[in-house]
Backbone as numpy.savetxt, mean C-alpha at the origin, in Angstrom:
# Nx Ny Nz CAx CAy CAz Cx Cy Cz
-40.04 21.33 4.50 -39.43 20.11 4.00 -38.38 19.65 5.00
-38.46 18.40 5.42 -37.50 17.86 6.39 -36.41 17.10 5.66
-35.22 17.20 6.21 -34.10 16.48 5.61 -34.12 15.04 6.10
-33.92 14.13 5.18 -33.84 12.71 5.53 -32.38 12.36 5.74
-32.16 11.51 6.71 -30.81 11.05 6.98 -30.38 10.12 5.86
-29.23 10.42 5.26 -28.73 9.60 4.15 -28.14 8.30 4.69
-28.54 7.20 4.08 -28.05 5.89 4.49 -26.60 5.72 4.05
-25.78 5.19 4.95 -24.37 4.98 4.66 -24.20 3.84 3.66
-23.27 4.03 2.71 -22.97 2.97 1.75 -21.75 2.17 2.18
-21.15 2.54 3.31 -19.97 1.85 3.81 -20.36 0.52 4.43
-19.57 -0.54 4.21 -19.87 -1.82 4.84 -19.53 -1.82 6.32
-18.92 -0.75 6.81 -18.51 -0.66 8.20 -19.38 0.36 8.92
-19.73 0.06 10.16 -20.43 1.06 10.94 -19.38 1.89 11.67
-19.57 3.17 11.67 -18.61 4.07 12.29 -19.19 4.57 13.60
-18.47 4.29 14.66 -18.90 4.70 15.98 -18.21 6.00 16.34
-18.93 6.87 17.05 -18.33 8.13 17.47 -17.57 7.97 18.77
-17.72 6.83 19.44 -17.00 6.62 20.70 -15.58 6.16 20.42
-14.68 6.43 21.37 -13.29 6.02 21.22 -13.20 4.51 21.34
-12.33 3.88 20.55 -12.16 2.42 20.67 -11.54 2.07 22.01
-11.91 0.92 22.52 -11.35 0.46 23.79 -9.93 -0.04 23.57
-9.20 -0.21 24.66 -7.83 -0.72 24.58 -7.83 -2.11 23.94
-8.81 -2.94 24.29 -8.90 -4.29 23.72 -9.16 -4.22 22.21
-10.03 -3.31 21.79 -10.30 -3.16 20.36 -9.05 -2.70 19.61
-8.31 -1.77 20.19 -7.07 -1.30 19.55 -6.04 -2.41 19.47
-5.98 -3.25 20.50 -5.06 -4.38 20.51 -5.41 -5.35 19.38
-6.70 -5.61 19.19 -7.13 -6.51 18.13 -6.84 -5.93 16.75
-7.10 -4.63 16.59 -6.84 -3.98 15.30 -5.35 -4.02 14.98
-4.51 -3.81 15.99 -3.06 -3.79 15.78 -2.52 -5.13 15.31
-3.28 -6.20 15.51 -2.85 -7.55 15.11 -3.19 -7.87 13.65
-3.95 -7.00 13.00 -4.36 -7.25 11.61 -3.12 -7.19 10.71
-2.87 -8.25 9.92 -1.69 -8.24 9.05 -1.90 -7.29 7.86
-0.82 -6.64 7.45 -0.85 -5.81 6.25 0.27 -6.29 5.32
-0.01 -6.30 4.05 0.97 -6.72 3.05 1.72 -5.48 2.56
3.04 -5.54 2.61 3.86 -4.45 2.11 4.45 -4.88 0.77
4.23 -4.07 -0.25 4.82 -4.30 -1.57 5.94 -3.28 -1.76
7.02 -3.70 -2.38 8.13 -2.81 -2.69 8.14 -2.60 -4.19
7.99 -1.36 -4.60 7.94 -1.02 -6.02 9.30 -0.51 -6.46
9.94 -1.26 -7.32 11.26 -0.87 -7.80 11.16 0.04 -9.02
10.19 -0.19 -9.84 10.03 0.61 -11.05 8.86 0.09 -11.86
8.50 0.84 -12.86 7.40 0.43 -13.74 7.81 0.66 -15.19
7.04 0.11 -16.06 7.23 0.37 -17.49 5.92 0.06 -18.19
5.83 0.43 -19.42 4.65 0.12 -20.21 5.13 -0.45 -21.54
4.56 -1.59 -21.91 4.87 -2.19 -23.21 3.56 -2.49 -23.91
3.63 -2.67 -25.22 2.40 -2.98 -25.93 2.06 -4.47 -25.79
0.85 -4.81 -26.10 0.37 -6.18 -25.93 1.18 -7.17 -26.76
1.57 -6.79 -27.96 2.35 -7.67 -28.82 3.66 -8.07 -28.14
4.39 -7.08 -27.59 5.65 -7.37 -26.90 5.41 -8.17 -25.62
4.31 -7.90 -24.95 3.96 -8.65 -23.75 3.77 -10.14 -24.06
3.06 -10.42 -25.13 2.80 -11.81 -25.54 4.09 -12.52 -25.92
5.05 -11.79 -26.50 6.32 -12.39 -26.93 7.31 -12.62 -25.78
7.02 -12.14 -24.56 7.97 -12.28 -23.45 8.31 -13.74 -23.19
9.60 -13.98 -22.89 10.04 -15.33 -22.54 11.16 -15.21 -21.51
11.49 -16.31 -20.87 12.57 -16.34 -19.88 13.85 -15.82 -20.52
14.56 -14.97 -19.81 15.80 -14.40 -20.30 15.65 -13.00 -20.87
14.41 -12.59 -21.22 14.19 -11.23 -21.70 14.45 -10.23 -20.57
14.89 -9.05 -20.93 15.08 -7.97 -19.97 14.05 -6.89 -20.25
13.33 -6.49 -19.21 12.36 -5.41 -19.33 12.97 -4.18 -18.68
13.14 -3.11 -19.44 13.71 -1.88 -18.90 12.66 -1.14 -18.10
13.07 -0.68 -16.92 12.17 0.05 -16.02 12.46 1.54 -16.09
11.53 2.33 -15.55 11.66 3.79 -15.58 12.47 4.34 -14.41
13.14 3.48 -13.68 13.86 3.91 -12.49 15.32 3.46 -12.57
16.21 4.32 -12.10 17.63 3.98 -12.08 17.94 3.12 -10.85
19.03 2.38 -10.91 19.42 1.44 -9.87 19.54 2.08 -8.49
20.07 3.30 -8.42 20.34 3.92 -7.12 19.20 4.81 -6.60
18.06 4.82 -7.27 16.92 5.61 -6.81 16.21 4.88 -5.68
15.53 5.64 -4.78 14.82 5.00 -3.67 13.69 4.10 -4.16
13.45 3.03 -3.41 12.34 2.13 -3.68 11.11 2.65 -2.94
9.93 2.38 -3.46 8.70 2.81 -2.80 8.07 1.63 -2.08
7.71 1.83 -0.82 7.02 0.82 -0.04 5.54 1.16 -0.05
4.72 0.20 -0.44 3.28 0.44 -0.58 2.50 -0.55 0.28
1.41 -0.06 0.86 0.45 -0.91 1.56 -0.89 -0.68 0.88
-1.49 -1.74 0.39 -2.76 -1.66 -0.35 -2.69 -0.63 -1.48
-1.55 -0.58 -2.16 -1.41 0.30 -3.30 -1.08 1.75 -2.97
-0.99 2.08 -1.68 -0.69 3.44 -1.26 0.76 3.53 -0.80
1.51 4.49 -1.30 2.90 4.67 -0.88 2.93 5.16 0.56
3.73 4.49 1.40 3.83 4.90 2.81 5.27 5.24 3.20
6.24 4.84 2.38 7.64 5.09 2.73 8.52 4.90 1.51
9.79 5.29 1.67 10.81 5.03 0.67 11.99 4.37 1.36
12.74 3.58 0.60 13.88 2.91 1.20 14.89 2.50 0.15
15.93 1.84 0.63 16.97 1.36 -0.28 17.24 -0.11 0.00
17.61 -0.82 -1.05 17.87 -2.25 -0.96 19.11 -2.51 -0.10
18.99 -3.47 0.82 20.10 -3.82 1.72 20.23 -5.33 1.79
21.46 -5.79 1.87 21.73 -7.21 2.10 21.60 -7.45 3.60
20.86 -8.50 3.98 20.70 -8.83 5.40 21.12 -10.28 5.62
21.13 -10.71 6.86 21.51 -12.10 7.17 20.56 -13.09 6.51
19.29 -12.71 6.41 18.28 -13.61 5.85 18.17 -13.50 4.33
18.85 -12.56 3.73 18.75 -12.38 2.28 18.78 -10.91 1.93
17.67 -10.40 1.43 17.57 -8.99 1.05 16.49 -8.32 1.87
16.65 -7.03 2.11 15.67 -6.25 2.85 15.66 -4.82 2.36
14.83 -4.02 2.97 14.70 -2.61 2.63 15.02 -1.78 3.88
15.98 -0.88 3.76 16.26 0.08 4.84 15.40 1.30 4.56
14.52 1.64 5.49 13.62 2.78 5.31 14.43 4.07 5.44
14.32 4.91 4.41 15.03 6.19 4.42 14.10 7.36 4.70
12.82 7.22 4.38 11.82 8.23 4.72 10.48 7.53 4.85
9.65 8.04 5.75 8.36 7.40 5.99 7.33 8.47 6.34
6.10 8.27 5.87 5.02 9.20 6.20 4.74 9.13 7.69
4.12 10.17 8.22 3.74 10.18 9.63 2.74 9.05 9.89
2.61 8.66 11.15 1.66 7.59 11.51 0.25 7.95 11.06
-0.16 9.21 11.28 -1.52 9.59 10.91 -1.74 9.52 9.40
-0.74 9.94 8.61 -0.88 9.87 7.15 -0.90 8.42 6.68
-0.04 7.55 7.29 -0.04 6.13 6.92 -1.39 5.50 7.22
-1.94 5.77 8.40 -3.23 5.19 8.77 -4.35 5.74 7.89
-4.28 7.02 7.55 -5.28 7.62 6.67 -5.23 6.96 5.29
-4.02 6.79 4.73 -3.88 6.14 3.42 -4.37 4.70 3.47
-4.03 3.99 4.55 -4.46 2.60 4.70 -5.98 2.52 4.78
-6.58 3.39 5.58 -8.04 3.40 5.70 -8.72 3.72 4.39
-8.19 4.70 3.66 -8.75 5.08 2.36 -8.67 3.92 1.38
-7.52 3.25 1.35 -7.34 2.13 0.43 -8.26 0.97 0.79
-8.41 0.69 2.08 -9.30 -0.40 2.51 -10.75 -0.08 2.17
-11.15 1.18 2.36 -12.52 1.59 2.05 -12.79 1.43 0.56
-11.85 1.90 -0.28 -12.02 1.78 -1.73 -12.06 0.31 -2.15
-11.22 -0.51 -1.54 -11.19 -1.94 -1.87 -12.53 -2.59 -1.50
-13.11 -2.17 -0.39 -14.40 -2.71 0.05 -15.56 -2.30 -0.83
-15.43 -1.19 -1.54 -16.50 -0.70 -2.41 -16.54 -1.43 -3.73
-15.47 -2.14 -4.10 -15.40 -2.82 -5.40 -16.25 -4.06 -5.41
């Protein structure tokens, strides 16, 4: 019995050769959206429907706890809120290694592509 090569379900073809400098330059220009997660909560549908301007929703995080920075839903760093010249920003206090960030980004993009 011979083994058949399994067809890839990925929308991307994976090359075993190293990417060229030009390819890496193009990839590095791809924009990524960073979301800052301050906290979460869960409420029932009835309370959700009753929400109006001026209501306060209590979160599961205290004011002085680190914020989570996410790319495509994957946490890549933590930081704290800072006032800047342009308004507000995040000072990064800890960040995953480059390889872990790229791995998380790739995993999230692959999962997003499968939906």
